[in-house]
N, C-alpha and C positions, 0 to 999 in steps of 0.2 A: 356719390361715394368718394371718400378721400383718396387722392393719389399721392399723398405725402407719406414717405417712410422716413422716420427720424430716429437718429441715435445720437448718443452723447459720449464724449471722451474727456476725462479730467486731465488737464495739462498744467505743467509749470509748478513753481515754488509755492504759490498760494492757492493751488487746486482750483483753477478756473475751468468752467464748463465750455468746451468747444462742441458746437452742434453740427451735425451732418444731415442735410435736408435733401433727400433723394426723391426724384419724380419716378414713381413706380411704373409709369407708362413708357418713359423715354430713357430712364437710367441716368439722366443728367442730375448733377449734384451741386449744391451750394454748401460752402464751409463757413460757419459763423465763428469768428474770433479764434483763429489758430494761435493759441497763446505761447506755446513753446514745444520743444521735442518734436520736430517735424516728422521723425520716423514713426511716432505713434499716429500721427495724422495719416501718413501713407498706409500704415497697417489697417486703419479703420476704413479708409477708402477701398482697399483691396477686399476686406472682409465683406463690405456692403456691395461690392461689385458696382461701384458708382463711377460716373464720368464727370469729374469736377468741371464746372463752367464759370465759377465765380467765387470770390471771397467777400463776405459781408463783415464789416467792422462796426461794432457798436460804439467804440471810442478808442482813444489812442494810448492808453496806459500800457506799460511794459508787459503785464501779464496777459494781454490780449493780442499782442502783435509780434512777438519775438520769432515766430516761425513763419511769418507772412512771406518774406522774400523767398525762402526755400520752397514753400508750397506753390507760390506764384510761378517760380522758375520751372518747377517740375511739370506742372500742368498747363503752363502758358495761359493763365486765366486773368481776367481783370479784377481789380480790387475796388470795392464800393465803400464809400464813407460819407458822412455828413460834411457839407462844405465848411461849417464852422470849426471842424476838427483838423483841417488841413495843416495849420501851423504846428499843432502839437505832434501830429504824426511825423512831421519832417524833422523835428528837433530832438535829438537823443537826451539832452539835459532836461527837457520839459516832459517828455513821455517816460522818463526815468529808466530807460534801457541802459543809459550810460552808467547809472549807479550800480546796476546789476552786472557790470562787466562785459556787456556785449551791446555796444551802441547800435541802434537801428534807426534808420531814416526811411520812412514809408511815403511814397508819392502815389496816392490813389489814382486809378485810371478814370473813375467815375465819381464826381462830386455831386451829391444829391442835395436838393433844397427841401425844406420842410413841407411835408404832405405830398411830395413827388411820388408818383406811381411808375414803376418800371417793370419790365418783364425779364425774368431770368429763370432758367431751368424749367420753363413751362409754367411758372407761377406768376401771378400778378402781385407785386409786393409794393407796399407803401412805406416810405421812410418817414417816421415821426421824430422831429427834433425835440429832445427832452433834456435840456441843459440842467445843470445842478451838480452832477458828479464831475463833469468837465463842461467846458463851453459848448463842445460839439457832440455830447452824448446823444445817442439816438436809439430808437427801437425800430424793429422791422415787423410789419403786420401783414400777414397773408390772409386776406378776407375770406377767400373760398374755403380755407382750412380752419378759420377762426382761431388762429394762434398768433401770439406776439412773442418776439425775442427781445428781452428788455435790457440785455447787458447788465451794467451795474446801476441802472436807474432804479430798479426795484428788486428787493430781496424778499425772502420769506418773513413777513411781519416787520419789515424795515425797508430802508432805502440805502443807496450807496453813500459812501463817505463824501462829505462836502468840504473837508479841510485841506484838500490838495489844491495846488494852483489851478485857477479857473473854476473851482467849485463854489457853490452858493446854496445855502439852505433855503433861501427864499425862492430861488429858481427851481430847485427840485420839488418843492411843494406845488409850484405852478405847473410843473410837468406832470405831477400826479393828478392834479385837477384835469389837465388836458386829457390824460389817458382815461380817466373815469368818464369824462364827458364825451369822448370820441368813440370809444370802443363799445361793442355790444356787451351785455351783462355777463354772458357766459364765456367770454374770451379766455382761453388758456394762455397763461403767461409763463414762459420758460426763461429763467434768470440764471445768473452766474454764481458760482461758488457754493451752491446748495444742491440738494438732490435733484434728480431729473423730474420728480413728481411736480406737476404744474400747479401754480396758483390759478384761481378762477376769479376774474373780475366780477364783483357783485355790487351793483350800485346800491348805496344805502348802508352797506356794512361799514365802509370808511366814510365818516362824516368830515368833510373838508370844508373849512370856512376861511374866508378872507377876513382877517382881524386887523384893525388899526388901533394904535394906542397914541393918543395925543398927550404929549408931555409939555409942561411949561417950565422953562429954565432947566430942563433935564433932571429935575430933582428925583432921586431914587429910581432912575430909569432902569438900571440893570435889575434891581430887586423886583420891580413891578413886572417887567418883561418876563423874567424867569418864572414868577408865580403864575402868571397867565398861561405861559407855555406848559406848565405842569398840568393845568386843567384841560388844555387843548393841545395835546401832543400831536405832531405831524401836520399841524395847520400852518398856513401862511400868516405870519404875524409881522406887521410893519410898524416901526416907530416913526411917529410924526412930530414935528415941532411947530407946525402951524396947520390951521384948518385947510383941508383940500376937498375937492369935489369927487374923489374916487368912490367907487361903489363897494363899500365894505359890508360884509354880512353882519359883523359885530364891531361896535366902536366902544372903546374905553377912553375916558378922559381923566387925567390927574392934574388938577389945576390949583395954583396957589392963590389965596386971597389974603386979606388983612388978618383974618382970624385963624388961618391954618390952611387946610387942603380940602378940596371937594373932589370926590370920586364918582364917576357915573358909568353906567353900563347900558348900552342900547343894542338890543338884538333885533335886527330888522326882519329876521326869518320868523322867530317866534313872537314877534311884536311885544317884547318884554323890555321894560326899562327899570333900572334900579339906581338909587342914589345913596351915597354915604358921605359923611363929613368927618374930618379930623381937625380938632383945634389943638392949641398948645396945652390944653388941660384934659381933653377927653376925645374919645372916638364914639360917634353916634350916628343915627340915621337908620334907614331901612336895612342896611347891610349888617348892622351890629347891634347887639343888645348889651354890650359891656362898656364900661368906662375904662380908659387906659391912661394912666398918669403920664404926663409929659412935663412935669414941673421942674425937673432937675436942670438947672441953668447950665451946668457943666457938661451935660450930655443930651442936649436938646435934640440934636440931629438924629442920634441913635434912637431916642425915644419916639421921635416923629416917624422914623422909618418903621419901627415896630408897630406903631399905631396904624399907619397906612396899610401895612401888610396884614394886620389883624382884620381891619375893616374890609380890605379887598378879598381876603380869604372867605370871610362870611358871605360876601356878595357872590363870589364865584361858586361857593358851595350851594347856595340857594338857587342860583341860576342853572347849574348843571346837575344838581342832585348828587354830586360826588363829594367825598371826603378823601384827604390824603393822609397816609399813615404817619408821615413826618410833619403834618400840619403845614404851617406857612414857612417852614425853614427851607431856604433855597441857597445854594452856594455856600453852605455852612456845614462843617463837620459836627454833627450833634454830640459826639463823644467829647470833642474838644470843648464844647460849651459846658457839658456836664463836668468835665475835669476842672475847668476854671472855677465853677461854683463849689466843687468839692474842696479844692485847695484854698478857697476863701473861707472855709469853715462851715459851709452849709451842710445840713444833714441830708441823707439820701431821700427821706420822705419830702423834705422841703424842696429839693431839686426837682423831684418828680412832679410835685404839685405846680411848681413854677413853670416847668416846660409844658404841662397840660394847659394851664390857664393862660399863659402869656403867648405861647406859640402854637397852641391847639394840636400838640403832638398826641397821638393815640396812647392809651395806657400801656399797650404792648411794646411800642417803640420807646416810650419813656423808660420803662423798666429795663429794656435792652441797653439803652444809652448809659444809664446809671450803673448797671452791672459791669459793662465793659470799662467804664471810667475807673471803677474801683480796682478791677484787675490790672489795668494799665498803670495805675498809681502804685500798686504794689510792685510790679515789675520794674518800674522806673525810679523807685525810691532812692537808689544809690547814684543816680545820674547827677553830675554837677552842672546844673543849668547856668549857674553864674559864671564859672570860670572854665568849664569843660567844652569839648567839641567832639563831633563824630566825623570819621573819615570815610568817604565813599570812593571806591576805585572802580572805574567802568571798563569792561572788556566788550567792545561792540561787534562781536562775531557770533554767528549761530550756525548750526548744521543746516537749517533752512528757516525761512521767514514764516512765522505763524500768521494765520488769517487775521487774528484780532490785534496783532502787535502794533503799537504806536511808538515804541522805543527806537532809538537810533541803533540799528543793527544791520549787519551785512552778511550775506551767505558766505561761509568759510570757503566753500569750493572755489569761488571766484576771487576771493580776497586773501587767500592764504599767503601769497607772496609778500603781503604788506604787514603781516603779523609781527615780524621781528622789528621792522622800522617803528611800528606802533609802540612796541614794548620799550624801545630805546627812548622815544619821546616821553612815554609815560613815566619811566624811571627818572628822567630829568625833572619832570613836574613833581614827582614824589620828593625829590631832594629839595626843590625850591619851597614847597609847601611846608616841609618839616622845619625849615629855617624860619618861616613866617610864624609858625605856631609853637615855637620852642618854649614860650612862657605860659602856655596853657595846658590843661590836663586833657589827655586823650581818653574818652570814655569807651567808644566802640569803633570797630573797623568793619566795613561791609564791602565785599568784592562782588559786584553785580554786572549786569550786561543788558543785552546780549547774553552770552553763555560763557562764563569764565572757564569752564572745563572743555571748551574747544581748544584751549591751549594744551600743548604737549606737556608731559611730566617735567622735562627740563625747563620749559618756559614757565610753568607754574612755580618751580623752585626759584627761578630767577626773580620773578615778581614778588613772591613772598619773602625772599631774602632781602630785597630792597626795602620792603615795608618794615620788616622787623629790624633792619639795620638803622633806618633813619627815624623811626617812631618808637616810643616806649610802649611795648606791647605786653609787658609782664603782668600788669595788673588791670587789664581791660575787663569791663563788664561783659563784653561779648566780642568775639572775632568770628565773622561769618564769611564763608565762601559759598556763593550760590552755584551749586553744581547744576541745578536746573534740569536740562534735557537728559533723560535717562540714556539716550543714544550717544551721549558725549562722555559718559562715565566709564572709566576702566579702573581695574584694581591698581594699576601702576600710578594713575593720577591720584587716587585716594591715598595711596601710600606716600606720595610726594607731599600732599597737603598735611598728612599726619606728622610730618617732620617739623611742623611749625605750630605755634600756640593757637591753632584754630579751634574754637569751641562749638561751632554749629555749622552744618551744611544743609543745603536744600536738595531735595529730589522732587521735582515738580511735574506731576502728571497732568494737571489741570482738570482732567476727567479720567475715569477708569472705564469708559465706554469706547471700544475700538472704533466703532462707526464714526463717532464724533472726532476722535483723534485724526482719522483720515480726512474728514471734512476741513478741519482747521489747519491742516498742514504740519501736524506733529509727526514726523517720520519715524515713529517708534511704536512699539506695541505695549499693551497693558502688561504683558509678561516681562518686557524689558524694564518697566518701572519697578515691578516687584523685585526682580533680580538685582537692580541697582540699589534698592533699599537694603536688601539682605547683604549685598557686598559691602555697603557702607558700615553696617553693623559689624560684620566680620573684620573690617579694617580697624575697628575700635571706636567709631563715632557713636556716642550715646545721646546726642542732641541733633535730631534730624527733623526738619519740618517739610511738609508737603503742601505746595500751593494748589488750590483748587479754584476754578472759575464757575460760577453759577450763571446760567443764562446763555450758554453756548448754543449754536444753531441746532434745532431739533431736539433739545433736551427738555424733558418735563420732570416733574417731581420724582417720578419713578426712577429715572436715570440718575438724577442727583443722589437719591437714596442709595442706589447701587454703588456709586462712587464712594460714598461715605462708608458703606459696609465693607467694601474691598480694602479701603485704607485702614479701617479698624482691624480687619482680619490680618493684614500684613503685620501690624504692630504686635498682635497677639501671637503670631507664628514664631517670632524671633525668640 
């Protein structure tokens, strides 16, 4: 019978899960990742009537450690962490606590090695080193309870970000392999920043392969890599530049010869081998049934790239049984491609046929690309591409940092004292840029962020006054202020904006589902979004856009449809 009583508490600016593991027999308790707001931690301990005996850290990022010192001091307990995370925990500029206005340096009492088993709170716990999110990211496995605490290694349907210092997409895939190979099939996985509901490890549901791609002369390396990754998402893919003896589940080769390129696919698991060839005149072989012209001497490289991707797509599609809605297009904005063809004089039907035949785009996505290209062309018909320019002004402050955000932004609560200094510097830059661009036509102005409406009314007036003083704003195609967060919008701020020739504002809910708003760190309600929209209408704004994000944690098509219905209803109510 289980002796584990577990509860969760959501802490900090990015809504990180802190877990409380209590031994029901002894009352001893472990605290996993006390991210911030120590008082909430203390309250949870009191509510559970636990006796803390240790702090377990899954890694050293700010949102997991900012309350560690207070919790440690109050309960006089040791801090456990992976040995490879020691440097990050110690350095505030690396663990990012310095960026968030409260520098923290953590010196763990117990540094654990990979696979090490230790006793704490009456549990036998194994630390598994799972690098990828950070160098020292780890998971804690309690075998007798069959539970794993994964930190940011594993999310619901995804993995932790790998673009921070010390992160590695290759390493995190290896870590996933390790978890799947090490843990029993029905292990419950509790992770950060998502609901308490656990994941269940099921061997065979996630097919993880080690894939090697051998390139010669690195020709079209990025294009080939991204296309293979699209067919094998979440798998470990390694680029090779010479043959090696590593044990790959699947091997690809893209080799140059006198006649063109040879492509091969060797799946050691399914015992499947496929070959294709691309010459300067055509693409052929087992992977392809079509001929692709590569005769244009002025554009040979692009034509060769298209031919290789065509042949490779056919090969991958046959090998996996999959097709991709956007065909072999990777790293390309399809609408931009359609727009280029539209402006060259091609008819809609010819564009659609070209995208289907040349890039294997589905009919549905082809129609979408062509439709959007035509709409954009109509909207942008008055833009002077030759002599004109657009001005972007950034305000890098927000009420709180959203879970999904990758923009440069800082929480206003901790950075408010720097706002005036930032505006001083920004206005100097506005003056300098206006001199640089005096002989060109200004088409549009966009004030974004961050959240521009974190500025106070007088600060907004100061900024807008500088822009309209130094730039010709009388005949702009569009002048936008991104109001963004509904919790930053007041009538006074809207009235300040209305004093200037602003033609469009944003009120951005991202979703109209309150549960999702709470998860992603949007500290406002659905009702605040509606009220902000109505307030903007009353203030006289007749051009208001609302940004939405599809694919937020836990949202299915029903919740997306609910958001759309709510937005439509708001517009009809005005």
